[in-house]
C-alpha positions in Angstrom: -137.3 70.1 124.7 -136.1 73.7 124.6 -136.8 74.1 128.3 -134.8 71.0 129.1 -131.9 72.3 127.0 -132.0 75.6 128.8 -132.0 73.9 132.2 -129.2 71.6 131.2 -127.1 74.4 129.9 -127.7 76.5 133.0 -126.5 73.6 135.2 -123.3 73.4 133.1 -122.7 77.1 133.4 -123.1 76.9 137.1 -120.7 74.0 137.3 -118.2 75.9 135.2 -117.8 78.6 137.9 -116.3 80.8 135.2 -113.0 78.9 135.4 -113.1 77.0 132.1 -115.0 77.9 128.8 -118.1 76.1 127.8 -117.4 74.4 124.4 -119.6 72.9 121.7 -118.8 70.0 119.4 -121.6 68.6 117.3 -124.5 67.9 119.6 -122.3 68.0 122.7 -122.0 70.9 125.1 -119.0 70.3 127.4 -116.6 71.8 129.8 -113.2 70.4 130.7 -111.6 70.5 134.2 -108.2 71.2 132.7 -106.4 71.7 129.4 -106.8 69.5 126.4 -104.0 67.1 125.5 -103.3 64.1 123.4 -101.6 60.8 124.4 -101.7 58.8 121.2 -99.8 55.7 122.5 -102.2 55.2 125.5 -105.0 53.1 124.2 -106.5 51.9 127.5 -108.7 54.4 129.4 -109.8 53.9 133.0 -112.9 56.0 133.6 -115.4 56.9 136.4 -118.8 57.9 135.1 -121.7 59.7 136.7 -124.8 60.2 134.5 -128.0 62.0 135.2 -131.2 61.9 133.1 -133.2 64.9 132.0 -135.0 64.8 135.4 -131.7 65.2 137.3 -131.9 61.7 138.5 -128.6 59.9 138.8 -129.0 56.6 136.9 -125.4 55.6 136.6 -122.5 56.0 139.1 -119.6 53.7 138.6 -118.1 54.7 141.9 -120.7 52.5 143.4 -119.3 49.5 141.5 -116.0 49.6 143.2 -114.0 49.5 140.0 -113.2 51.6 137.0 -114.8 51.4 133.6 -112.2 50.2 131.1 -112.3 51.4 127.6 -110.1 50.3 124.7 -110.1 53.3 122.5 -109.3 51.3 119.4 -112.8 49.8 119.5 -114.5 53.2 119.6 -115.6 55.2 116.6 -112.8 57.7 116.2 -115.0 60.0 114.1 -117.5 60.5 117.0 -117.5 63.7 119.0 -117.5 61.7 122.3 -114.3 60.0 121.2 -112.7 63.3 120.2 -113.5 64.9 123.6 -112.3 62.0 125.7 -109.2 61.5 123.5 -108.2 65.0 124.4 -108.9 64.7 128.1 -105.8 64.2 130.1 -105.1 61.6 132.9 -106.5 62.8 136.2 -108.8 65.3 134.5 -112.5 65.4 134.0 -115.0 66.6 131.5 -118.7 67.4 132.0 -120.9 66.8 128.9 -124.5 67.5 128.1 -125.7 65.5 125.1 -128.4 63.3 123.7 -128.3 59.8 125.1 -127.9 58.2 121.6 -124.8 60.4 121.0 -123.1 59.3 124.2 -123.9 55.6 124.0 -123.1 55.1 120.3 -119.9 57.2 120.9 -119.0 54.6 123.6 -119.8 51.7 121.2 -122.8 50.8 123.3 -126.6 51.1 123.0 -129.1 53.4 124.8 -130.6 51.7 127.9 -134.3 51.0 127.6 -135.2 53.4 130.3 -133.8 56.4 128.3 -135.1 57.9 125.1 -132.5 58.3 122.4 -133.1 62.0 122.1 -133.2 62.6 125.9 -130.5 65.0 127.1 -128.3 63.5 129.7 -125.5 65.0 131.8 -122.4 62.9 132.1 -119.4 63.6 134.3 -116.4 61.6 133.1 -113.3 61.4 135.3 -110.3 60.0 133.4 -108.5 58.2 136.2 -105.7 57.0 133.9 -104.6 56.3 130.3 -102.3 53.4 129.8 -100.1 51.9 127.1 -100.5 48.3 126.3 -97.7 47.3 128.6 -99.0 49.5 131.4 -102.5 48.0 131.0 -101.1 44.4 131.4 -99.4 45.5 134.6 -102.6 47.1 135.8 -104.7 44.0 135.1 -102.1 41.8 136.8 -102.2 44.0 139.9 -106.0 44.1 139.9 -106.1 40.3 139.7 -103.6 39.8 142.5 -105.6 42.2 144.7 -108.9 40.4 143.8 -107.4 37.0 144.7 -105.9 38.3 148.0 -109.2 39.9 149.0 -111.2 36.8 148.2 -108.9 34.5 150.2 -108.7 36.9 153.1 -112.4 37.5 153.3 -113.1 33.7 153.4 -110.2 33.2 155.8 -108.6 30.4 153.8 -105.8 28.5 155.4 -104.0 28.1 152.1 -100.7 28.8 150.5 -99.6 30.5 147.3 -97.4 28.7 144.9 -94.5 31.0 144.0 -94.3 29.9 140.4 -97.9 29.8 139.3 -99.4 32.4 141.7 -102.2 29.8 142.5 -103.5 29.9 146.1 -104.9 26.6 147.2 -106.0 24.8 150.3 -106.4 21.1 150.8 -109.7 19.9 152.2 -109.2 16.1 152.3 -105.7 14.5 152.6 -104.1 11.1 152.9 -100.7 9.5 152.5 -101.1 8.0 149.0 -98.7 9.0 146.1 -99.6 12.3 144.5 -99.5 13.6 140.9 -101.5 11.0 138.9 -101.1 10.9 135.1 -104.6 9.6 134.6 -107.6 9.9 136.9 -111.3 10.4 137.4 -111.8 13.9 138.7 -114.7 15.7 140.2 -114.4 19.4 139.5 -116.2 22.7 139.9 -115.1 26.0 138.3 -116.7 29.4 139.3 -116.0 33.0 139.2 -115.0 34.8 142.4 -118.6 36.1 142.6 -119.9 32.6 142.7 -121.1 32.4 139.1 -120.8 28.8 137.7 -118.5 28.4 134.7 -118.2 24.6 134.4 -118.6 21.4 136.5 -118.6 17.7 136.3 -121.9 15.9 136.7 -122.7 13.2 139.2 -121.6 9.9 137.7 -119.8 11.6 134.9 -116.4 12.8 136.2 -113.6 14.3 134.2 -111.3 11.7 132.7 -108.0 13.5 133.3 -104.9 12.8 131.2 -101.7 14.7 132.0 -100.8 14.6 128.3 -103.9 16.4 127.2 -103.2 19.9 125.7 -106.7 21.2 126.3 -106.8 20.9 130.1 -106.3 24.2 131.9 -102.8 24.8 133.2 -104.2 25.5 136.6 -106.0 22.2 136.8 -102.9 20.3 135.7 -100.9 22.0 138.5 -103.6 21.3 141.1 -104.0 17.7 140.2 -100.3 17.3 140.6 -100.7 18.2 144.2 -103.3 15.6 144.9 -103.5 11.8 145.5 -106.5 9.5 145.2 -109.3 10.5 147.6 -107.8 14.0 148.2 -109.5 17.3 147.4 -108.8 21.0 147.4 -110.0 24.4 146.6 -108.0 27.0 144.8 -108.0 30.5 143.3 -106.3 30.4 140.0 -105.0 33.6 138.1 -105.9 34.1 134.5 -102.6 33.1 133.0 -103.2 29.6 134.5 -106.8 29.6 133.4 -108.6 31.3 130.5 -105.8 33.9 129.8 -105.8 37.5 128.7 -108.4 36.9 126.1 -110.9 34.8 128.0 -113.7 33.2 126.1 -117.5 33.8 125.5 -118.3 33.1 129.2 -115.1 34.4 130.9 -113.6 37.8 130.5 -109.9 38.2 130.0 -107.7 38.5 133.0 -110.3 36.9 135.3 -109.1 34.7 138.2 -111.3 31.7 138.9 -112.2 29.4 141.8 -111.6 25.7 141.2 -112.6 22.8 143.4 -111.1 19.4 142.7 -111.4 15.8 144.1 -109.5 12.8 142.8 -112.1 10.1 142.7 -109.9 7.3 141.3 -106.4 7.1 139.9 -106.3 5.2 136.6 -102.5 4.8 136.2 
């Protein structure tokens, strides 16, 4: 273990390039890229992580995920050394830490992956891309959602349109000239995530009995059914505020747009 510690500390010293001091806090040896600072009102952190195990093998690199790691600092243990270091790391700055795996993962309110030993020294580079207030975080999530919807629709080359009021993008698949917007109907439906994970669906022979007065039906489904007549169908990408909202549920994260496919089998009005 002493040999591993010496090798890890040597790597940290080389990375420091004599520009910033190497510091120690508890079991963590670390070096900042810039100066320490506090932004107490910014509770949402957007991070890039690159982690190496004691054999210098990179086992985690969030740059490969194409998205930032989002951390709500209020759910972290504010007494942990990891929290203290990250809390004092400014936006657009980075910090290199060498620490036992258990210290890092428990400090991030997680658990050590099974392929690491709790005592194993790991090297973690954390780039703090941004720190956001609650209002800024909502704007960020809305922008991320809009971009995800646009990318999905463009990649699949939908010939759809965006409703200016709801933000829903939909494309009709089957059409006719019957009256639209039924108050009651038998509906075949499918709800998926944009990466094709099934969320909910009707079963063959057991369609949704839709009632426009129901308060439990998703707002997005109500809007889409209002655009359909008996025998018509469509597909749509629905933003979270017309679906499962900012909080989501056990199966759907907050601020997640969803794919909905609908067909009106029979109007019951």
